[in-house]
C-alpha positions as CSV (number, residue, x, y, z in Angstrom):
1,X,-4.3,7.9,2.6
2,X,-6.4,5.3,4.5
3,X,-7.0,1.6,3.7
4,X,-9.9,-0.4,5.1
5,X,-10.5,-4.2,4.7
6,X,-7.2,-5.0,6.5
7,X,-9.1,-8.2,7.5
8,X,-8.5,-9.5,4.0
9,X,-4.7,-9.0,4.3
10,X,-4.8,-10.6,7.8
11,X,-6.7,-13.6,6.5
12,X,-4.5,-14.1,3.5
13,X,-1.1,-14.0,5.3
14,X,-2.6,-16.3,7.9
15,X,-3.1,-18.9,5.2
16,X,0.1,-18.0,3.3
17,X,2.8,-17.1,5.9
18,X,5.4,-16.9,3.2
19,X,3.6,-13.8,1.8
20,X,3.6,-12.0,5.2
21,X,6.6,-9.7,4.8
22,X,5.6,-8.7,1.2
23,X,2.0,-7.7,2.2
24,X,2.9,-6.1,5.5
25,X,5.6,-4.0,3.8
26,X,3.1,-2.8,1.2
27,X,0.6,-2.0,3.9
28,X,3.2,0.1,5.7
29,X,4.1,1.9,2.5
30,X,0.4,2.4,1.4
31,X,0.0,5.9,3.0
32,X,3.1,7.1,1.2
33,X,2.0,6.2,-2.3
34,X,2.9,8.8,-5.0
35,X,0.6,11.7,-5.9
36,X,-1.3,9.6,-8.5
37,X,-4.1,9.8,-5.9
38,X,-3.7,13.5,-5.3
39,X,-6.1,15.9,-7.0
40,X,-4.4,18.1,-9.6
41,X,-5.9,21.6,-9.7
42,X,-6.0,21.7,-13.5
43,X,-7.7,18.2,-13.6
44,X,-10.8,17.9,-11.4
45,X,-11.5,14.5,-9.9
46,X,-13.4,12.4,-12.4
47,X,-14.3,9.4,-10.3
48,X,-13.2,6.2,-8.6
49,X,-9.8,4.7,-9.2
50,X,-9.3,0.9,-9.7
51,X,-5.6,0.2,-8.9
52,X,-3.6,-3.0,-9.2
53,X,-0.2,-2.9,-7.5
54,X,2.6,-5.4,-7.8
55,X,4.4,-5.8,-4.4
56,X,7.8,-4.6,-5.5
57,X,9.4,-7.1,-7.8
58,X,8.0,-10.0,-5.9
59,X,5.4,-12.6,-6.7
60,X,2.3,-10.9,-5.3
61,X,-0.2,-8.4,-6.4
62,X,-3.1,-6.5,-4.7
63,X,-6.1,-4.9,-6.4
64,X,-8.0,-2.1,-4.6
65,X,-10.6,0.6,-5.2
66,X,-9.7,4.2,-4.2
67,X,-12.3,6.9,-3.4
68,X,-10.4,10.2,-4.0
69,X,-13.0,12.3,-2.2
70,X,-12.6,10.3,1.0
71,X,-8.9,9.6,0.6
72,X,-9.7,5.9,1.3
73,X,-9.3,2.6,-0.5
74,X,-10.5,-1.0,0.1
75,X,-9.0,-4.3,-1.1
76,X,-10.8,-6.1,-3.9
77,X,-8.4,-9.0,-4.4
78,X,-4.9,-10.1,-3.3
79,X,-2.7,-13.1,-4.1
80,X,0.1,-14.3,-6.4
81,X,0.7,-12.8,-9.9
82,X,-0.2,-16.2,-11.4
83,X,-3.5,-16.3,-9.6
84,X,-4.2,-12.7,-10.6
85,X,-4.0,-13.6,-14.3
86,X,-6.7,-16.3,-13.7
87,X,-8.8,-13.8,-11.7
88,X,-8.7,-11.2,-14.4
89,X,-9.5,-13.8,-17.1
90,X,-12.6,-15.0,-15.2
91,X,-13.7,-11.4,-14.6
92,X,-13.4,-10.7,-18.4
93,X,-15.4,-13.8,-19.3
94,X,-18.2,-12.6,-16.9
95,X,-18.1,-9.2,-18.6
96,X,-18.4,-10.8,-22.0
97,X,-21.5,-12.7,-21.0
98,X,-23.1,-9.6,-19.6
99,X,-22.0,-7.4,-22.5
100,X,-21.7,-9.6,-25.7
101,X,-20.5,-6.7,-27.8
102,X,-17.6,-5.9,-25.4
103,X,-14.3,-5.2,-27.1
104,X,-11.0,-5.3,-25.3
105,X,-8.3,-2.8,-26.3
106,X,-4.7,-2.9,-25.3
107,X,-3.2,0.6,-24.5
108,X,0.5,1.1,-24.5
109,X,2.3,4.0,-22.8
110,X,5.8,5.0,-22.1
111,X,7.0,4.8,-18.5
112,X,9.7,7.4,-17.3
113,X,13.2,6.0,-17.0
114,X,14.5,4.4,-13.8
115,X,14.4,6.7,-10.8
116,X,12.4,9.4,-12.6
117,X,9.0,10.6,-11.6
118,X,7.0,13.6,-13.0
119,X,5.8,16.4,-10.7
120,X,2.4,16.8,-12.3
121,X,1.7,20.1,-10.6
122,X,4.8,21.8,-12.1
123,X,5.5,19.6,-15.0
124,X,9.1,19.1,-13.8
125,X,10.9,15.7,-13.4
126,X,11.5,14.6,-9.8
127,X,14.2,12.1,-9.0
128,X,12.8,9.3,-6.8
129,X,16.1,9.1,-4.9
130,X,15.9,12.8,-4.1
131,X,12.4,12.2,-2.7
132,X,13.7,9.4,-0.5
133,X,16.6,11.5,0.7
134,X,14.4,14.5,1.5
135,X,15.6,16.7,-1.3
136,X,12.3,16.8,-3.1
137,X,8.6,17.3,-2.0
138,X,7.2,14.2,-0.3
139,X,3.6,13.0,-0.1
140,X,2.9,12.4,3.6
141,X,-0.1,10.4,4.9
142,X,-2.9,12.3,6.6
143,X,-3.1,12.5,10.3
144,X,-5.6,10.0,11.6
145,X,-8.2,11.8,13.6
146,X,-8.5,11.1,17.3
147,X,-11.3,8.6,17.9
148,X,-14.1,9.7,20.2
149,X,-15.8,6.7,21.9
150,X,-19.5,6.7,21.1
151,X,-22.6,4.4,21.0
152,X,-22.0,4.1,17.3
153,X,-18.8,2.2,17.7
154,X,-18.7,-1.3,16.1
155,X,-18.5,-3.7,19.0
156,X,-18.7,-7.1,17.3
157,X,-17.3,-8.8,14.2
158,X,-20.8,-9.1,12.9
159,X,-21.4,-5.4,13.2
160,X,-18.0,-4.7,11.6
161,X,-18.8,-7.0,8.6
162,X,-22.2,-5.4,8.2
163,X,-20.7,-1.9,8.2
164,X,-17.9,-3.0,5.9
165,X,-20.3,-4.5,3.4
166,X,-22.5,-1.4,3.4
167,X,-19.4,0.9,2.9
168,X,-18.3,-1.2,-0.1
169,X,-21.8,-1.2,-1.6
170,X,-21.9,2.6,-1.6
171,X,-18.1,3.3,-1.9
172,X,-18.5,5.1,-5.2
173,X,-20.9,7.7,-3.7
174,X,-20.1,11.3,-4.7
175,X,-20.1,14.4,-2.5
176,X,-23.5,15.9,-2.0
177,X,-25.4,12.6,-1.8
178,X,-26.9,10.9,1.2
179,X,-24.7,7.9,0.6
180,X,-21.5,10.0,0.7
181,X,-22.6,11.5,4.0
182,X,-23.2,8.0,5.2
183,X,-19.7,7.0,4.2
184,X,-18.1,9.9,6.1
185,X,-19.8,8.5,9.2
186,X,-19.2,4.8,8.8
187,X,-15.6,4.8,7.5
188,X,-14.0,6.2,10.8
189,X,-15.9,3.5,12.7
190,X,-14.5,0.8,10.4
191,X,-11.0,2.2,10.7
192,X,-11.2,2.3,14.5
193,X,-12.5,-1.3,14.6
194,X,-9.7,-2.6,12.4
195,X,-7.1,-0.7,14.4
196,X,-8.5,-2.1,17.7
197,X,-9.4,-5.7,16.7
198,X,-7.5,-6.9,13.7
199,X,-4.1,-8.3,14.7
200,X,-1.4,-8.3,12.1
201,X,1.9,-10.1,12.6
202,X,4.8,-7.9,13.6
203,X,6.9,-6.7,10.7
204,X,10.7,-6.6,11.2
205,X,12.8,-4.1,9.3
206,X,15.5,-6.8,8.8
207,X,12.9,-9.0,7.0
208,X,11.9,-6.1,4.8
209,X,15.6,-5.5,3.8
210,X,16.1,-9.1,3.0
211,X,12.9,-9.1,0.9
212,X,14.1,-6.1,-1.1
213,X,17.5,-7.6,-1.6
214,X,15.9,-10.8,-2.9
215,X,13.6,-8.9,-5.3
216,X,16.5,-6.8,-6.6
217,X,18.8,-9.8,-6.8
218,X,21.5,-8.0,-4.7
219,X,24.5,-9.6,-3.1
220,X,25.5,-8.7,0.5
221,X,28.5,-6.8,-0.9
222,X,26.1,-4.2,-2.3
223,X,25.5,-3.0,1.2
224,X,29.2,-2.5,2.2
225,X,29.2,1.2,1.4
226,X,26.5,1.7,3.9
227,X,27.2,-0.8,6.7
228,X,30.9,-1.5,6.4
229,X,32.9,-4.6,5.7
230,X,31.3,-7.8,4.2
231,X,31.6,-9.3,7.6
232,X,29.6,-6.5,9.1
233,X,27.0,-6.9,6.5
234,X,26.7,-10.7,7.0
235,X,26.4,-10.2,10.8
236,X,23.6,-7.6,10.2
237,X,21.7,-9.9,7.9
238,X,22.1,-12.7,10.4
239,X,20.5,-10.5,13.1
240,X,23.8,-10.3,15.1
241,X,24.8,-6.7,14.3
242,X,22.5,-3.8,15.3
243,X,22.8,-0.6,13.2
244,X,22.2,3.0,14.2
245,X,19.0,4.7,13.1
246,X,21.1,6.9,10.8
247,X,22.6,3.9,9.1
248,X,19.2,2.2,8.8
249,X,17.8,5.3,7.1
250,X,20.7,5.3,4.7
251,X,20.1,1.6,4.0
252,X,16.4,2.1,3.4
253,X,17.2,4.9,1.0
254,X,19.6,2.7,-0.9
255,X,17.0,-0.1,-1.2
256,X,14.1,2.3,-1.8
257,X,12.3,1.1,1.3
258,X,9.5,3.7,2.1
259,X,8.3,2.9,5.5
260,X,8.3,5.1,8.7
261,X,11.4,4.3,10.6
262,X,10.0,5.9,13.7
263,X,7.6,2.9,14.0
264,X,9.0,0.9,16.9
265,X,7.2,-2.2,15.8
266,X,9.7,-2.5,12.9
267,X,12.7,-3.0,15.2
268,X,13.2,-6.4,16.9
């Protein structure tokens, strides 16, 4: 899956450095999100999806719109959980003004127990840990097509913002419409511009591990079965003890970190 509007993430963490690791980790994990976005044969795609994700068990949330036909999403809002409550309250008040007869209904549903996911295609439970350990089907991100340089490429920030605003304006276009055809042409240009021009801070795997431990309220002793003695763990967390890729993978599995470890930018 693809995500555009990375400029919003870059701007936010530029103003809030303390949120950097949380948002960059989410961004790395975005292409690997579960099959909630994948079309199920028995249930044809109905329309656009509005999604709100908490960033792990941390203090931040991100809201985005996902177009299932184009396998692409864009960020609508991001910030702290407290700010999100106010954002949604203000949005609801605007809706009430526009639609005076609007009624709000709370819907409750049961969530599967810890570590359990449902394989919608087969109706069978899938253990999340099995997915992480490679014992169950995984959802892999699509291959990003090779970019072919052309006169249509976005060369300036102004061109990028104009194309981005247009894409967002017609983002709910459906297949078979002129707007959808337009989206299929402009989205690759936007992705290429963002990849070439938007600089995001470097994400270190050690920072991700520390973030997950903080969110899960884990003591260093929790990692001894993977790393070794408590001294070895403390040296690793202090950045003084390098681990093998095999150990890092096992550590990520234990902490449910879902980012590609073949990404050299994660290793300092």
